[in-house]
C-alpha positions in Angstrom: 155.1 115.5 140.4 152.5 117.9 138.9 151.6 117.4 135.2 152.2 121.0 134.3 154.7 123.6 135.2 153.2 126.9 136.3 156.3 128.9 135.5 155.6 128.8 131.7 156.4 125.2 130.9 154.5 122.9 128.6 151.6 120.7 129.7 152.4 117.1 128.7 149.2 115.7 130.0 148.2 112.8 127.8 144.7 113.1 126.3 142.5 110.1 126.3 141.4 108.8 122.9 137.9 110.1 122.2 136.8 106.8 120.6 137.5 104.7 123.7 135.4 106.9 126.0 132.0 105.7 127.0 128.9 107.6 128.0 128.4 107.8 131.7 125.1 106.6 133.1 123.4 109.4 135.1 120.3 109.4 137.3 117.3 107.5 136.0 119.3 105.3 133.6 119.6 107.9 130.9 123.1 108.4 129.4 124.8 111.7 129.7 127.0 113.0 127.0 130.6 114.0 127.6 131.5 117.5 126.4 133.5 116.1 123.5 130.4 114.1 122.4 128.2 117.1 122.5 130.8 119.0 120.4 130.8 116.1 117.9 127.0 116.2 117.8 127.0 119.9 117.1 129.6 119.4 114.4 127.3 116.8 112.7 124.3 119.1 113.1 126.3 121.9 111.5 126.8 119.6 108.5 123.2 118.4 108.4 121.5 121.8 108.7 122.5 123.1 105.2 121.5 119.8 103.6 117.9 119.9 104.9 116.1 123.1 104.2 113.5 122.9 106.9 116.1 122.5 109.6 117.9 125.8 108.8 115.9 127.9 111.2 116.8 125.7 114.2 119.7 126.4 116.6 122.6 124.0 116.4 122.4 122.8 120.0 118.7 122.0 119.8 119.2 120.3 116.4 122.2 118.3 117.7 120.1 117.2 120.7 117.2 116.1 118.5 119.6 114.2 116.2 121.2 112.1 119.0 119.3 108.9 118.3 120.4 109.0 114.7 124.0 109.9 115.6 124.0 107.1 118.1 123.0 104.6 115.4 126.2 105.6 113.7 124.7 107.6 110.8 126.9 110.2 109.1 125.6 113.7 108.1 124.4 112.6 104.7 122.5 109.6 106.0 120.9 111.8 108.7 120.0 114.3 106.0 118.4 111.5 104.0 116.4 110.4 107.0 115.2 113.9 107.7 114.2 114.6 104.1 112.0 111.5 104.2 110.6 112.4 107.6 109.0 115.7 106.5 108.0 115.1 102.9 105.6 118.0 101.9 106.0 119.7 105.2 108.0 122.5 106.7 107.9 122.1 110.5 107.9 125.3 112.5 109.9 123.8 115.3 112.3 121.3 113.5 114.0 119.9 116.7 110.6 119.1 118.3 109.4 117.6 115.1 112.4 115.3 114.8 112.2 114.3 118.4 108.4 113.5 118.0 109.0 111.5 114.8 111.8 109.5 116.2 109.8 108.7 119.4 106.9 107.7 117.3 109.1 105.4 115.2 110.6 103.8 118.3 107.1 103.2 119.8 106.0 101.6 116.5 109.0 99.3 116.4 108.4 98.3 120.0 104.7 97.6 119.2 105.8 95.5 116.2 108.1 93.4 118.4 105.3 92.9 120.9 102.7 92.2 118.4 104.7 89.6 116.4 101.4 87.8 115.5 100.7 90.7 113.1 103.8 90.0 111.1 103.3 86.2 111.1 103.3 84.3 107.8 99.7 84.4 106.5 100.1 80.9 105.1 100.2 79.5 108.7 96.8 81.0 109.5 94.2 78.2 109.6 91.5 80.0 107.7 93.9 80.8 104.9 95.0 77.2 104.8 91.3 76.1 104.6 90.7 78.5 101.7 93.8 77.2 99.9 92.7 73.6 100.3 89.1 74.3 99.2 89.7 76.5 96.2 88.9 75.1 92.8 91.7 73.5 90.9 93.0 75.9 88.2 92.8 74.6 84.7 96.1 75.1 82.9 95.9 78.0 80.4 95.7 77.5 76.7 99.0 77.9 74.9 99.7 79.2 71.4 100.6 75.6 70.5 97.1 74.4 71.5 95.6 77.1 69.3 97.9 76.3 66.3 97.0 72.6 66.4 93.3 73.2 66.8 93.3 75.7 63.8 95.3 73.3 61.7 93.7 70.0 62.4 90.0 70.8 63.1 88.8 71.6 59.6 87.4 68.1 59.1 85.7 68.2 62.6 83.6 71.2 61.8 80.5 69.9 63.6 82.5 69.9 66.9 83.7 73.4 66.2 80.2 74.6 65.5 78.8 73.0 68.7 81.6 74.6 70.7 80.8 78.0 69.1 77.1 77.5 70.0 78.1 76.8 73.7 80.8 79.4 74.2 81.5 81.6 71.2 84.4 83.6 72.9 86.3 80.4 73.8 85.7 78.9 70.4 87.0 82.0 68.7 90.1 81.9 71.0 90.8 78.3 70.3 89.9 77.9 66.6 90.1 81.4 65.2 87.6 83.5 63.3 88.1 81.8 60.0 87.5 78.2 61.2 84.5 79.2 63.4 82.9 81.0 60.4 83.4 78.0 58.2 82.0 75.6 60.8 78.9 77.7 61.5 78.3 78.2 57.8 78.5 74.4 57.2 76.2 73.7 60.1 73.7 76.2 58.9 73.7 74.5 55.4 73.2 71.1 56.9 70.3 72.2 59.0 68.3 73.4 56.0 
């Protein structure tokens, strides 16, 4: 029995659900889009074009074709617009579809190179020269705390010869540890005793 009546009847042919359809593999292993997919792509391109100024001069079909990799990743119109905005910061491409295709191709090639060259992304701590440097570096002395300074300034007044000797060796460090007042007192006392 035919699915439609040619004498003016209704066509009750069931439509397949668009979400369950898959792309058909064509020659050369490339996927071919079904007409409904192309229509959906154009609909997304129609939403993206007003959001990204530099794409507004491009035709919808060309733009939709260029956006296919982003659409296939499941991005919606706003996510695609964000991607495109980041793609051409400070530029206004003359041929937007060609620019998008080239940028996405470049990104795919860079990702493939990163996967191949995994040594480039290896942890630097596992590199033997780095480990050797870590093992041979001088031990760091713990930094001076405010508590160290407070104690030295409070309890070193009677040890002024040590303070004066420290000031003679390293004035900046002595001033940091003992403070200006105690260092001046110790140097003055040492100068009086030397006379």
